Structures are given as structure tokens and as C-alpha cells.
C-alpha positions as CSV (number, residue, x, y, z in Angstrom):
1,X,110.5,69.5,141.8
2,X,114.2,70.0,142.4
3,X,115.8,73.4,142.8
4,X,117.8,72.8,139.6
5,X,114.7,73.0,137.5
6,X,112.9,75.7,139.4
7,X,115.7,78.3,139.3
8,X,116.1,78.4,135.5
9,X,112.3,78.5,135.1
10,X,112.1,81.5,137.4
11,X,115.0,83.3,135.6
12,X,113.2,82.7,132.3
13,X,109.9,84.1,133.6
14,X,111.8,87.1,135.0
15,X,113.5,87.7,131.7
16,X,110.2,87.5,129.7
17,X,108.5,89.9,132.2
18,X,111.4,92.3,132.0
19,X,111.3,92.2,128.2
20,X,107.5,92.9,128.1
21,X,107.8,95.8,130.5
22,X,110.8,97.3,128.6
23,X,109.0,97.0,125.3
24,X,105.9,98.7,126.7
25,X,108.0,101.5,128.1
26,X,109.7,102.0,124.7
27,X,106.3,102.0,122.9
28,X,104.9,104.5,125.3
29,X,107.9,106.7,124.9
30,X,107.6,106.6,121.1
31,X,103.9,107.5,121.3
32,X,104.6,110.4,123.7
33,X,107.3,111.7,121.4
34,X,105.1,111.6,118.4
35,X,102.3,113.5,120.2
36,X,104.8,116.1,121.4
37,X,106.1,116.5,117.8
38,X,102.5,116.9,116.5
39,X,101.7,119.5,119.1
40,X,104.9,121.4,118.4
41,X,104.1,121.5,114.7
42,X,100.5,122.8,115.4
43,X,101.9,125.5,117.6
44,X,104.6,126.4,115.0
45,X,101.9,126.9,112.3
46,X,99.7,128.8,114.7
47,X,102.2,131.3,116.0
48,X,104.8,131.7,113.3
49,X,104.3,133.7,110.1
50,X,104.3,131.9,106.7
51,X,107.3,132.1,104.4
52,X,106.6,134.2,101.3
53,X,109.5,133.0,99.3
54,X,108.5,129.3,99.0
55,X,104.7,129.9,99.7
56,X,104.8,127.6,102.8
57,X,106.1,124.6,100.8
58,X,109.6,124.6,102.3
59,X,111.2,124.2,98.8
60,X,111.3,125.9,95.4
61,X,112.6,125.3,91.9
62,X,116.4,125.1,91.8
63,X,117.9,128.4,90.8
64,X,121.1,127.0,89.4
65,X,119.7,124.4,87.0
66,X,116.3,126.2,86.6
67,X,114.5,123.0,87.5
68,X,116.2,120.8,84.8
69,X,118.3,118.7,87.2
70,X,121.4,119.1,85.1
71,X,123.8,121.9,84.2
72,X,126.1,122.3,81.2
73,X,129.8,122.3,82.3
74,X,133.1,122.2,80.6
75,X,136.5,122.1,82.4
76,X,138.1,124.3,79.7
77,X,137.6,128.1,79.4
78,X,136.8,127.9,75.7
79,X,134.8,124.7,75.5
80,X,134.9,122.4,72.5
81,X,132.5,120.0,74.1
82,X,130.0,120.8,76.9
83,X,129.1,118.0,79.3
84,X,125.7,117.8,81.0
85,X,126.3,117.2,84.7
86,X,124.2,116.6,87.7
87,X,123.3,119.8,89.4
88,X,125.4,120.2,92.6
89,X,122.8,122.4,94.3
90,X,119.7,120.1,94.0
91,X,121.5,116.8,93.2
92,X,119.2,116.3,90.3
93,X,115.9,116.6,92.3
94,X,115.1,119.9,90.5
95,X,114.0,121.6,93.7
96,X,116.1,123.0,96.6
97,X,115.3,123.7,100.2
98,X,114.1,127.2,100.9
99,X,117.0,129.2,102.5
100,X,114.6,131.8,103.9
101,X,112.7,129.4,106.2
102,X,115.2,126.5,106.1
103,X,112.6,124.2,104.6
104,X,110.0,124.6,107.4
105,X,107.5,126.8,105.5
106,X,107.3,129.2,108.4
107,X,109.5,132.0,109.6
108,X,110.2,132.3,113.3
109,X,109.4,135.7,114.8
110,X,112.4,137.5,116.2
111,X,112.8,137.4,120.0
112,X,113.4,140.7,121.6
């Protein structure tokens, strides 16, 4: 076999091996990150106190639209016609993120 055919074959094999190793490292990194996130969430629930405002859900009914998803709005002071508009606080989802716990469901204990 001539060197012209051997070199490209070796480069191709080296590229494939490098791709397999890099893919394995990326997959292992993703799995490790997921495990770390899960452990952090368990510790968070174990050591932090639950939020009493949202009852550990992280969200509650929108206070501006009262859970309707729309508000009545008119650009004039004395309205002739009132337009229903999408609620700017909840964007029509009818719930908003709890501002007490920032949507986590748990409140961090103060560090002294």
C-alpha cells in the first residue's frame, strides 16, 4: 500500500476516534451536571423553609387581572369604550411568579 492511501486513512481514523472521545466527555459532563442539580435541589428542600405565600408552588393567581388573563383598559380618562387587553403582569397565563420566594417554593435562610 502506498503512503498516499495510508495517511488519509489514518487521519480519518484519528478524526473518528477524537469525535467519539469528545462525545463521551460531553455526555459524561451532562450527566454529572444533572446529578449535581438534583442533589442541590434535594439539599435546598431539606435545609430551606417553605414559602407560605405560594404554598411551595412557586406561583400564585395573578393579582392584577385576578386570574382572568385580561384587564379592562381605556386610553381616555372618561372612557366611552373599554378594551379588554392582555394582562401585562402574567402575559395572559393567569398566574405570576411568587415574588416572596422568586418562584422556587422555598425561602433561603438569612446568613449571619
